[in-house]
C-alpha positions as CSV (number, residue, x, y, z in Angstrom):
1,M,5.5,-9.3,55.0
2,N,1.8,-10.1,55.5
3,P,-0.1,-7.0,54.4
4,A,-3.4,-8.4,55.8
5,A,-2.1,-8.8,59.3
6,S,-3.8,-7.0,62.1
7,I,-1.8,-5.1,64.7
8,L,-2.6,-3.5,68.0
9,V,-0.5,-0.4,68.8
10,I,-0.4,0.8,72.5
11,D,1.2,4.1,73.4
12,D,0.0,6.9,75.7
13,E,1.6,9.7,73.5
14,P,-1.0,10.7,70.9
15,D,1.6,11.9,68.3
16,L,3.7,8.8,68.5
17,R,0.6,6.6,68.4
18,T,-0.6,8.3,65.3
19,L,2.9,8.1,63.7
20,Y,3.1,4.3,64.3
21,E,-0.5,3.8,63.1
22,L,0.1,5.7,59.8
23,T,3.4,3.9,59.2
24,L,1.7,0.6,59.5
25,L,-1.3,1.6,57.5
26,R,1.0,2.6,54.6
27,E,2.5,-0.9,54.8
28,G,-1.0,-2.4,54.2
29,Y,-1.7,-3.6,57.8
30,R,-4.9,-3.4,59.6
31,V,-4.3,-1.3,62.7
32,E,-6.1,-0.7,66.0
33,T,-4.7,1.6,68.8
34,A,-5.0,2.0,72.6
35,A,-3.6,4.6,75.0
36,S,-3.6,2.5,78.2
37,V,-3.4,-1.0,79.7
38,A,-7.1,-0.9,80.3
39,E,-8.0,0.0,76.7
40,A,-5.6,-2.6,75.4
41,R,-7.1,-5.3,77.5
42,E,-10.5,-4.3,76.2
43,Q,-9.3,-4.6,72.6
44,L,-7.6,-7.9,73.2
45,S,-10.7,-9.4,74.8
46,A,-12.8,-8.4,71.8
47,K,-10.6,-9.7,69.0
48,R,-7.4,-11.5,68.1
49,F,-4.3,-9.8,66.5
50,D,-1.2,-11.0,64.7
51,A,1.1,-8.7,66.7
52,V,1.0,-6.3,69.6
53,I,3.3,-3.2,69.7
54,T,3.3,-1.7,73.2
55,D,5.1,1.0,75.1
56,M,6.8,-0.2,78.3
57,R,5.4,2.5,80.6
58,L,1.7,3.4,80.4
59,P,-0.5,5.7,82.5
60,D,-2.2,2.8,84.3
61,G,0.5,0.1,84.3
62,F,3.3,-1.5,82.2
63,G,3.4,-3.1,78.8
64,M,4.9,-6.1,80.6
65,E,1.5,-6.7,82.2
66,L,0.0,-7.2,78.7
67,L,2.8,-9.4,77.7
68,Q,2.2,-11.6,80.8
69,D,-1.6,-11.6,80.0
70,L,-0.9,-12.9,76.5
71,R,1.4,-15.6,77.9
72,N,-1.0,-16.7,80.6
73,Q,-3.8,-17.0,78.0
74,N,-1.7,-18.9,75.5
75,R,-2.4,-16.2,72.9
76,R,-0.6,-16.3,69.6
77,E,0.0,-12.6,69.3
78,R,3.7,-11.7,69.1
79,C,4.6,-8.8,71.3
80,V,7.2,-6.0,70.6
81,V,8.0,-3.8,73.5
82,M,9.1,-0.2,73.1
83,T,10.5,2.0,75.8
84,A,12.5,5.2,76.4
85,Y,13.8,3.6,79.5
86,G,16.0,1.1,77.7
87,S,18.5,-0.9,79.7
88,A,20.0,-4.4,79.8
89,E,17.7,-5.4,82.6
90,N,14.6,-4.3,80.8
91,A,15.7,-6.2,77.7
92,V,16.3,-9.4,79.5
93,E,13.1,-9.1,81.5
94,A,11.1,-8.5,78.3
95,L,12.6,-11.5,76.5
96,R,12.2,-13.7,79.6
97,C,8.4,-12.8,79.6
98,G,8.1,-13.9,76.0
99,A,8.6,-10.7,74.0
100,F,9.3,-11.2,70.4
101,D,11.5,-8.1,70.1
102,Y,12.6,-5.0,72.0
103,L,12.9,-1.5,70.6
104,T,14.4,1.6,72.2
105,K,12.9,5.0,71.7
106,P,13.3,7.1,69.7
107,V,12.4,4.3,67.3
108,D,13.9,4.2,63.9
109,L,10.9,3.8,61.5
110,R,12.8,1.6,59.1
111,Q,13.7,-0.7,62.0
112,F,10.2,-0.5,63.3
113,R,8.8,-1.7,59.9
114,S,11.3,-4.5,59.7
115,V,10.6,-5.8,63.2
116,V,6.9,-5.7,62.6
117,A,7.3,-7.6,59.3
118,S,9.3,-10.3,61.2
119,A,6.7,-10.4,63.9
120,V,3.8,-11.2,61.6
121,Q,5.5,-13.6,59.3
122,D,5.5,-17.4,59.6
123,P,7.0,-18.4,63.0
124,G,9.1,-21.1,61.3
125,H,11.2,-18.5,59.5
126,T,12.3,-16.4,62.4
127,T,15.1,-16.6,65.0
128,A,14.3,-17.0,68.7
129,L,16.7,-14.4,70.1
130,R,16.1,-10.7,69.6
131,V,17.0,-7.8,71.9
132,A,17.4,-4.0,72.0
133,R,16.7,-3.0,68.3
134,G,18.0,-6.2,66.8
135,A,19.6,-8.8,68.8
136,G,21.7,-11.7,68.1
137,A,21.3,-14.8,66.2
138,P,21.7,-18.2,67.7
139,R,25.5,-17.7,67.5
140,L,26.9,-14.3,68.2
141,A,30.6,-15.1,67.9
142,G,31.2,-16.9,64.6
143,G,32.5,-20.4,64.0
144,A,31.4,-23.1,61.7
145,G,27.9,-22.9,60.3
146,D,25.0,-25.3,60.9
147,A,22.9,-27.1,58.3
148,H,19.8,-25.0,58.9
149,K,19.0,-21.7,57.3
150,P,17.4,-19.3,59.8
151,T,16.7,-15.7,58.8
152,Y,19.5,-13.5,59.7
153,A,18.5,-9.9,58.9
154,L,20.9,-6.9,59.1
155,Q,19.1,-5.4,62.1
156,R,19.8,-8.6,64.1
157,L,23.4,-7.5,64.6
158,V,23.7,-6.4,68.3
159,G,25.0,-2.9,68.9
160,E,24.2,0.7,68.1
161,S,27.7,2.1,68.7
162,A,29.3,4.3,66.0
163,A,31.6,1.4,65.1
164,M,28.7,-1.1,64.6
165,Q,26.6,1.5,62.7
166,D,29.5,1.8,60.3
167,V,29.6,-2.0,59.8
168,K,25.9,-2.2,59.2
169,Q,25.9,0.6,56.7
170,R,28.8,-1.1,54.8
171,I,26.9,-4.4,54.8
172,A,23.8,-2.8,53.4
173,K,25.9,-1.3,50.5
174,V,28.0,-4.4,49.9
175,A,25.0,-6.7,49.8
176,R,23.9,-5.1,46.5
177,S,27.1,-6.3,44.9
178,M,28.0,-9.8,43.9
179,A,31.8,-9.1,44.3
180,P,33.8,-11.2,46.7
181,V,34.0,-9.9,50.3
182,L,36.8,-10.4,52.8
183,I,35.7,-10.0,56.4
184,R,38.6,-9.1,58.8
185,G,38.5,-9.1,62.6
186,E,39.9,-10.6,65.7
187,S,38.8,-14.0,66.9
188,G,35.4,-14.0,68.5
189,T,34.2,-10.7,67.0
190,G,31.3,-12.3,65.0
191,K,32.7,-12.6,61.5
192,E,30.3,-15.4,60.6
193,L,27.3,-13.5,61.9
194,V,28.3,-10.6,59.6
195,A,28.6,-13.0,56.7
196,R,25.1,-14.3,57.4
197,A,23.7,-10.8,57.6
198,L,25.4,-10.0,54.3
199,H,23.9,-13.1,52.7
200,A,20.4,-12.4,54.1
201,S,20.6,-8.8,52.8
202,S,21.7,-9.8,49.3
203,Q,19.7,-10.9,46.2
204,R,20.9,-14.5,46.9
205,N,19.1,-14.8,50.2
206,E,16.7,-17.4,48.8
207,G,19.7,-19.6,48.0
208,P,21.9,-21.5,50.6
209,L,24.7,-20.2,52.7
210,V,27.3,-22.8,53.1
211,A,29.8,-22.0,55.9
212,V,33.2,-23.7,55.9
213,N,35.9,-23.6,58.6
214,C,39.0,-23.9,56.4
215,G,41.2,-24.7,59.3
216,A,39.2,-27.7,60.5
217,I,39.5,-29.8,57.3
218,P,42.4,-32.4,57.0
219,E,44.7,-31.4,54.2
220,N,44.2,-34.7,52.3
221,L,40.5,-34.1,52.2
222,L,40.4,-30.5,51.1
223,E,39.9,-31.0,47.4
224,A,37.1,-33.6,47.8
225,E,35.4,-31.4,50.4
226,F,35.5,-28.3,48.3
227,F,34.9,-29.7,44.8
228,G,33.2,-33.0,45.4
229,A,34.3,-36.5,44.4
230,R,33.2,-39.2,42.1
231,K,32.6,-42.9,43.1
232,G,35.9,-44.7,43.3
233,S,38.0,-41.6,43.2
234,Y,39.6,-42.6,46.6
235,T,39.3,-45.4,49.1
236,G,36.0,-45.3,50.7
237,A,34.3,-43.2,47.9
238,S,31.3,-45.5,47.4
239,Q,29.2,-43.0,45.6
240,D,29.3,-39.6,43.9
241,R,29.0,-36.6,46.3
242,D,29.0,-32.9,45.9
243,G,31.4,-30.5,47.5
244,Y,30.9,-27.1,49.1
245,F,30.8,-25.3,45.8
246,Q,28.0,-27.4,44.5
247,A,26.1,-27.2,47.7
248,A,26.2,-23.4,47.6
249,R,24.9,-23.0,44.1
250,G,22.8,-19.9,43.8
251,G,23.8,-18.8,47.2
252,T,26.9,-17.8,49.2
253,L,30.0,-19.8,50.1
254,F,31.5,-18.5,53.3
255,L,35.1,-19.5,53.8
256,D,36.0,-18.9,57.4
257,E,39.7,-18.7,58.4
258,I,40.7,-18.6,54.8
259,G,44.3,-17.8,55.9
260,D,44.7,-21.4,57.2
261,L,44.4,-23.0,53.7
262,P,47.7,-24.5,52.5
263,L,49.3,-23.0,49.4
264,A,48.5,-26.0,47.2
265,M,44.8,-25.7,47.9
266,Q,45.0,-21.9,47.5
267,S,45.9,-22.3,43.8
268,K,43.0,-24.7,43.2
269,L,40.6,-22.4,44.9
270,L,41.8,-19.5,42.8
271,R,41.1,-21.4,39.6
272,A,37.6,-22.3,40.8
273,I,36.8,-18.7,41.6
274,Q,38.3,-17.4,38.3
275,E,36.7,-20.0,36.1
276,R,33.4,-20.3,38.1
277,S,33.6,-24.0,37.7
278,V,35.0,-27.0,39.6
279,R,36.3,-30.4,38.7
280,P,35.2,-33.1,41.2
281,L,37.9,-35.5,42.3
282,G,38.0,-38.4,39.9
283,S,36.2,-36.6,37.2
284,T,37.4,-35.3,33.8
285,Q,34.5,-32.8,33.4
286,E,34.2,-29.3,34.7
287,E,31.0,-28.4,36.5
288,P,29.8,-24.7,36.4
289,V,29.0,-23.3,39.8
290,D,27.3,-20.0,40.6
291,V,28.3,-18.9,44.1
292,R,29.3,-15.7,45.8
293,I,32.5,-16.0,47.8
294,V,32.6,-14.4,51.2
295,S,35.8,-15.1,53.3
296,A,37.0,-14.2,56.7
297,T,40.2,-14.2,58.7
298,H,41.7,-13.0,61.9
299,R,45.2,-12.9,60.3
300,D,46.9,-10.1,58.4
301,L,46.7,-11.6,54.9
302,A,48.7,-8.7,53.4
303,A,51.6,-9.7,55.7
304,D,51.1,-13.3,54.9
305,V,51.4,-12.4,51.2
306,Q,54.7,-10.6,51.8
307,A,56.0,-13.6,53.8
308,G,55.0,-16.0,51.0
309,R,52.3,-17.8,53.1
310,F,49.4,-16.7,51.0
311,R,49.1,-16.3,47.2
312,Q,49.0,-12.7,46.1
313,D,46.6,-13.4,43.2
314,L,44.2,-15.2,45.5
315,Y,44.4,-12.3,48.0
316,Y,43.4,-9.7,45.4
317,R,40.6,-12.0,44.1
318,L,39.1,-12.4,47.6
319,N,39.7,-8.9,48.8
320,V,37.6,-7.0,46.3
321,I,35.6,-5.5,49.1
322,E,36.8,-5.5,52.7
323,L,34.7,-5.4,55.9
324,M,36.6,-4.7,59.1
325,I,34.8,-5.9,62.3
326,P,35.7,-3.9,65.4
327,P,36.9,-5.7,68.5
328,L,34.7,-5.5,71.6
329,R,37.1,-3.0,73.3
330,E,36.3,-0.5,70.6
331,R,32.5,-0.7,71.2
332,L,32.1,-1.1,74.9
333,E,28.9,1.0,74.7
334,D,27.4,-2.1,73.1
335,L,28.2,-4.2,76.2
336,P,24.7,-4.0,77.9
337,A,22.9,-5.1,74.7
338,L,25.4,-7.9,74.1
339,C,25.1,-9.1,77.7
340,A,21.3,-9.0,77.5
341,A,21.3,-11.0,74.2
342,L,23.8,-13.6,75.5
343,L,22.0,-14.0,78.9
344,S,18.7,-14.5,77.1
345,R,20.3,-17.2,75.0
346,I,21.8,-18.9,78.0
347,G,18.4,-18.9,79.7
348,Q,16.8,-20.4,76.6
349,E,19.4,-23.2,76.4
350,S,19.2,-24.0,80.1
351,G,15.4,-23.7,80.2
352,S,15.5,-21.7,83.4
353,P,15.5,-18.0,84.3
354,V,18.8,-16.3,84.3
355,P,20.0,-13.9,87.1
356,R,19.4,-10.2,86.6
357,L,22.2,-8.2,85.1
358,T,22.8,-5.4,87.5
359,D,24.8,-2.2,87.0
360,D,27.4,-3.5,89.4
361,A,27.8,-6.7,87.4
362,L,28.0,-4.8,84.2
363,R,30.8,-2.6,85.6
364,Q,32.7,-5.7,86.7
365,I,32.4,-7.2,83.3
366,A,33.7,-4.0,81.7
367,R,36.9,-4.5,83.8
368,Y,37.8,-7.6,81.9
369,P,40.2,-7.2,79.0
370,L,37.9,-9.4,76.8
371,T,40.6,-10.1,74.3
372,G,38.6,-13.0,73.1
373,N,35.8,-10.5,72.3
374,I,32.2,-11.8,72.2
375,R,33.2,-15.4,72.5
376,E,35.1,-14.6,75.8
377,L,32.2,-12.5,77.0
378,E,29.8,-15.5,76.4
379,N,32.1,-17.8,78.4
380,L,32.3,-15.2,81.2
381,L,28.5,-14.9,81.4
382,H,28.1,-18.7,81.4
383,R,30.5,-18.9,84.4
384,A,28.7,-16.1,86.1
385,V,25.3,-17.7,85.7
386,A,26.6,-21.0,87.1
387,L,28.1,-19.3,90.1
388,S,25.1,-17.0,90.9
389,D,22.8,-18.3,93.6
390,G,20.4,-15.4,94.0
391,Q,18.4,-13.2,91.6
392,D,21.3,-11.0,90.7
393,L,24.2,-12.0,88.5
394,V,27.5,-12.5,90.4
395,V,30.6,-11.7,88.3
396,E,34.1,-12.5,89.6
397,S,36.7,-9.7,89.6
398,P,39.3,-10.2,86.8
399,A,42.0,-10.9,89.4
400,S,40.1,-13.9,90.8
401,S,39.1,-15.5,87.4
402,A,40.9,-18.1,85.4
403,P,44.7,-18.4,85.6
404,P,46.4,-15.5,83.7
405,S,48.2,-16.1,80.4
406,H,50.8,-13.5,81.4
407,P,52.7,-13.4,84.7
408,Q,52.0,-9.7,85.1
409,E,48.2,-10.4,85.2
410,A,48.7,-12.4,88.4
411,Q,49.6,-9.4,90.5
412,P,47.0,-7.9,92.8
413,L,44.6,-5.3,91.5
414,Q,46.0,-1.8,92.4
415,A,44.2,1.5,91.9
416,P,46.5,4.0,90.2
417,S,46.8,7.6,91.5
418,A,44.7,10.3,90.0
419,A,46.3,12.9,87.7
420,E,44.8,16.0,86.2
421,G,41.3,14.9,87.3
422,D,41.5,11.5,85.6
423,R,42.8,8.2,86.9
424,A,46.3,7.6,85.7
425,A,46.7,4.4,83.7
426,P,49.6,2.1,84.5
427,A,52.4,2.0,82.0
428,A,52.5,-1.0,79.7
429,D,55.5,-3.3,79.3
430,A,57.2,-4.2,76.0
431,A,54.4,-6.7,75.2
432,G,51.7,-4.0,75.8
433,V,50.5,-5.6,79.1
434,P,50.2,-3.2,82.1
435,P,52.1,-4.4,85.2
436,T,49.0,-3.9,87.2
437,L,45.4,-4.1,86.0
438,P,44.0,-0.7,85.3
439,H,41.4,0.7,87.7
440,D,39.4,2.2,84.8
441,L,39.7,-0.1,81.8
442,Q,38.0,2.3,79.4
443,A,40.3,5.2,80.4
444,W,43.4,3.0,80.0
445,L,42.2,1.8,76.5
446,D,41.4,5.4,75.5
447,Q,44.9,6.5,76.5
448,Q,46.6,3.7,74.6
449,E,44.4,4.4,71.5
450,R,45.0,8.1,71.7
451,E,48.8,7.6,71.8
452,I,48.8,5.3,68.8
453,L,46.5,7.6,66.8
454,V,48.5,10.7,67.6
455,R,51.7,9.0,66.6
456,A,50.2,7.7,63.3
457,L,48.8,11.2,62.5
458,K,52.2,12.8,63.1
459,E,54.0,10.2,60.9
460,T,51.6,10.9,58.0
461,G,51.7,14.7,58.4
462,F,48.1,14.6,59.9
463,N,46.7,13.2,56.7
464,R,43.8,11.2,57.9
465,T,43.4,9.2,54.7
466,A,47.0,8.1,55.0
467,T,46.6,7.4,58.7
468,A,43.6,5.2,58.0
469,A,45.6,3.2,55.5
470,R,48.6,3.1,58.0
471,L,46.4,1.6,60.8
472,G,44.3,-0.6,58.5
473,I,40.9,1.0,59.5
474,S,38.4,3.0,57.6
475,L,38.4,6.8,57.2
476,R,35.1,6.9,59.0
477,Q,36.6,5.2,62.0
478,I,39.6,7.7,62.0
479,R,37.2,10.6,62.0
480,Y,35.1,9.0,64.8
481,R,38.2,8.4,66.9
482,I,39.6,11.9,66.4
483,E,36.4,13.4,67.6
484,R,35.8,10.9,70.5
485,L,39.3,11.3,71.8
486,N,39.3,15.1,71.3
487,I,42.6,15.0,69.3
488,A,43.6,18.4,67.9
489,T,44.7,18.3,64.2
490,P,46.2,21.2,62.2
491,H,43.3,23.0,60.3
492,A,45.5,23.2,57.2
493,S,45.3,19.4,56.7
494,E,41.6,19.3,56.6
495,G,41.2,20.4,53.0
496,A,43.8,18.1,51.6
497,D,42.3,15.0,53.3
498,D,39.6,13.8,50.9
499,G,37.3,16.7,51.6
500,L,37.3,16.1,55.4
């Protein structure tokens, strides 16, 4: 934070304007205020600021006009836009016009302070993509890390759904610990982004984060890549070189797709974690290493342990704390913000404006199964941008998209009949794939989720703690789903269920 920074706050509501002003004054900033576009322009013509915080709708115009003024004049002030009229379209438009960040009212003051602190800091230490109270990072869907170290703050995780709020709260708590963390989730859910947020929120954020894709390293090179090698230790080793453990000293070593490591390497990794030291290939000396281990997988490691594919002792060493990342189908309310963030990124990469995300396009996107989660969503948006000729985004219907992976998906889209006021969902086959695509994807998903949850509750005698363990999700998620799906549970089980 730069306490000496000067900030202009623009809002036509006196109470909110005063609240923002007092909040910033307590942080040590110098603050000026304005209640209209005209007042703001007068202030901006008189002096320079480090940041401008403006409401979207003002009595005599829009905050976007001020944003455009700053851009046309090549002013250095970073602008944060606030609005009670938040939508994906507003977010994309604000970012396209050069906004530094975008906040939705009612504004969380902790988030407000964090965004302002980012806005006034050195431009070289911030990410380029932000949207809707904390947008994405350069990569939203995980994968191997790059050599740079941008600032990934917790509030940059896209989504304000209950499921994502739970993830963010757990990250904030886990960040205080130095214990190993296992991040679980389907492919494309953003496990690496969560790992980076965890690192950025921890006491080790000044150290490096080294991201390793365990499934992408040839087996004969694993030991040298992880622990380093000495000159002459193998053909082609012309000099000493460090491995991932040495490179991550004082920081975090992120082991993505840890389940892909062969058993022989698992035992060597276990020893390095237990002893907090490594022996480079070709050396007789142990080297101490100070790293925090964060790993991730889309596999069921507990099942792999039972099947003998993963060492039980390593599993317990890595899974001291577990973070479960929800799939996109469990947080479809985050779809507008995710689309806005991804479209902004696509526009930045292409260097040209992206088509507008309309409500119709968003509804069409929601019809896709999106089993590939955010990664599949990004591919879908790339394709849609490429095929759109006008100002509005054109999204193909699921039936006309890429060739289906299941024969059932090739059948024509049919609208099921209505039943009891709701659209009836088509029955699923033995593989869980409906014979016809559902007319209402969310209704179909809710029905499937409800049936599974009711069955699990009955099998555990409506004990929600046991149900959470049975389904491999958190107790908080069980409570959220029971309430969202309006599932009736016997009142007698409440008191015996961890105080629920």
